[in-house]
N, C-alpha and C positions, 0 to 999 in steps of 0.2 A: 608694796609687792616686789618680791625679789625676782631677778632674771632667771635664777636657777636655785635649786635646793637639793641638799643631800638627803637621802633617806635609805633605810635598809633595803637590800635587794628583795627580801620577802614581801615588801609592801607593794611591789609592782606585779601585776598579773603577768604570767608567762608570755602571753601573746603580745604584750606591749614592750617587752624588753628589746631594745635596739642595740645594746652593746656588742653582742656577737656579730651582728650584721655589719656594723660600722667597722669593727676590728678586722673582719674578713676582707672588706673592701680595701681598707688601708694597707693590709699586708699584700693583697693582690696588686695594689698600685706600687708596692715596694717603697712605701712612705713610712717614716718614723713617727712616733707620737709627737716629737718636737716639730716635725715638718707640718703636720696637720694643725697642731695647736697654734703655731705661729701664723699660719695662713688664715685660720679662723678667728684669730684675735682672742684666744682663751689661753689659760695656763695648761702646761703639760699635765700637771697633777689633776686638774679638773677633767680633761679629756680622758685620762686614765680611769677616773671614777665613772664617767659616762660609759666607757667601754665595758666596765665591770658591773654596770647597772646599779651603781651605788650613788648616782646623782642624776637629776633630771635637768635638761637644758631648756632655756627659753626657746620659743619658736625661732627668734632671730638667730640664736646661737646654733641651733640645729640646722637652719638653712645655710649658715656659713660653713659648718662642718661638711655638709653635703656638697657645697660648692667646691670646697677644698679637695674633696674626694672625687669630684667630677661626676656626681650622680644627682638625680632629682630626689627630693624628699618623698615623692610619690612612689619611688622604687622600694621604699621601706614598708609600704602598706601591703597587708595580706588581703587582697581583694577577693570577694566571693565570686564564684563562677555561676553562670546561668542568669537569665533575665529577671527571675523572681528572687528577691532577698527577703526571707521571712523575719519577722521581728525577733524571734527567739534565736536567730542565727546571725544577727549583726556581728561582724568581726570587730573586735576592739583594736584600735590603732593608736600609735603614739606619734603625735605631731608636735612634740615639745610642749612647753608651757608647764604651769604648776596648778594643782588642785582641780584637774579635769579628767574626765573619762570621755573618750571619743570613739565613735562608731562610723565605719564606712558603709554607706547605704547603696552605692552604685557598684555594678558588677565589673569583673575583670574584662578588659578590652573596650570598655565604654570610654571613648575619647571626646565625645561632644560636650559632656558635662560631668561633674563629680559632686556628690552630695555627702556631707559629713554632719553627724549629729553630735553635739557637745553637751555634756552635763557638767556644769561648772559650780564648784563650791564657792561660798562667800569669800571674796577677795582673790579667788583663783582667776587665771587667765593666761594670756600669751607671754607675760613678762613685761618689764619696763621698757626694754629696747625695741624700737620700731622695726618692722620687717616688711617685705613686699613679696608678692607671689607671681609666678610666671603664667598669668591667665589674663584674659581680656575683661571679664566681668565677674564680680563677686556679689552674690545676693545673700542677705542675712535676714532670717526670720526668727524673732524671739517667741518660742513656743510657750515658755513660762518664765517668770522671774523678771529680772531687770539687767540689762547689759550696757556697759559704757564702752563706746568705740572712740578712740582718739585717731582722727584722720586729718593729716596735714595740719597738726597742732590744734585742730578743732575738736572739742569734746562733745560727743553726741550720746545722749542717754536714750536707750530704747526700752520701752515698756512691753509687757506681754501683748502680742499681736502686731507690734510695730515691725516694719521692714526697712532695710537700707540696701541700696544698690550703688556700687562704686567700682572704680578701676583698681584692682588689687595691686598693681605695680606701684601705687602710691604708698608711701610709708605709713604704717598704722599699727596700733596695738588694741587690745580689748581686755576687759575684766568684768567679772560679776559685780553689780552694784548693790547686791543684797547683803544685809547684815546677818540674815538667817535664811536657811532654805536653799534649794538648788535652782540655778538658772539653766534652762534647756534652750539650746539654740540650733537652728538648722542653717548650715552654710552650703551654698551651691556655687561652684566655680565653672566657668565656661571659657575655653575648653578645659578638659580635665588636666590636672597636674601631670606632667610627663611621668611615665612609668614604663618599665620594661623588666622582664625576668632577668635576674642576675645569673650569669653562667656559674655552674658549679666548678670549683677548683680544688685541687689538693693544696692546702695551705699549711704553712708552718704553724706551730702551736704558740709561738711567742712573737 
């Protein structure tokens, strides 16, 4: 499984495209592509592709890009408003990784916890590079399929109905362990990943 993969822009749903947001923050910070790429440990060309939504980053790579830009990955999520989030209105989010579609289930402003639903294709997942998250507790529930979580170099295979609770600041990765079919996983973080509304700015085009 690769940490990142290039794919045509048209293959990404409009709501999951992060390129424009990342570029806007970079320009607002008056940082060059080279500045961010060097800090995030990726190539300038790969970062340029991410900003043009021509490549997807692993979770670890996206976390490092956000760290370089001094934002939380949670700031990129388009959270729903109101206490009730209807199934037909789940907003699609992009949390990095490959072969996944993810939905944010908790509303804007909820800081006590955050829930994300992932639909993972065979072999899809966070990418090979371990990552950590700024939360105290992470709860994993496999709704269907089979999930492999590598936590502190220990490989844990979760079947349908299995759960896992751990401290997400520990380095970890995950991927679907199915050869066929979709793995559906519910992730709950407490507290919620930091998020705030980005201020609007008049930004240069390049």
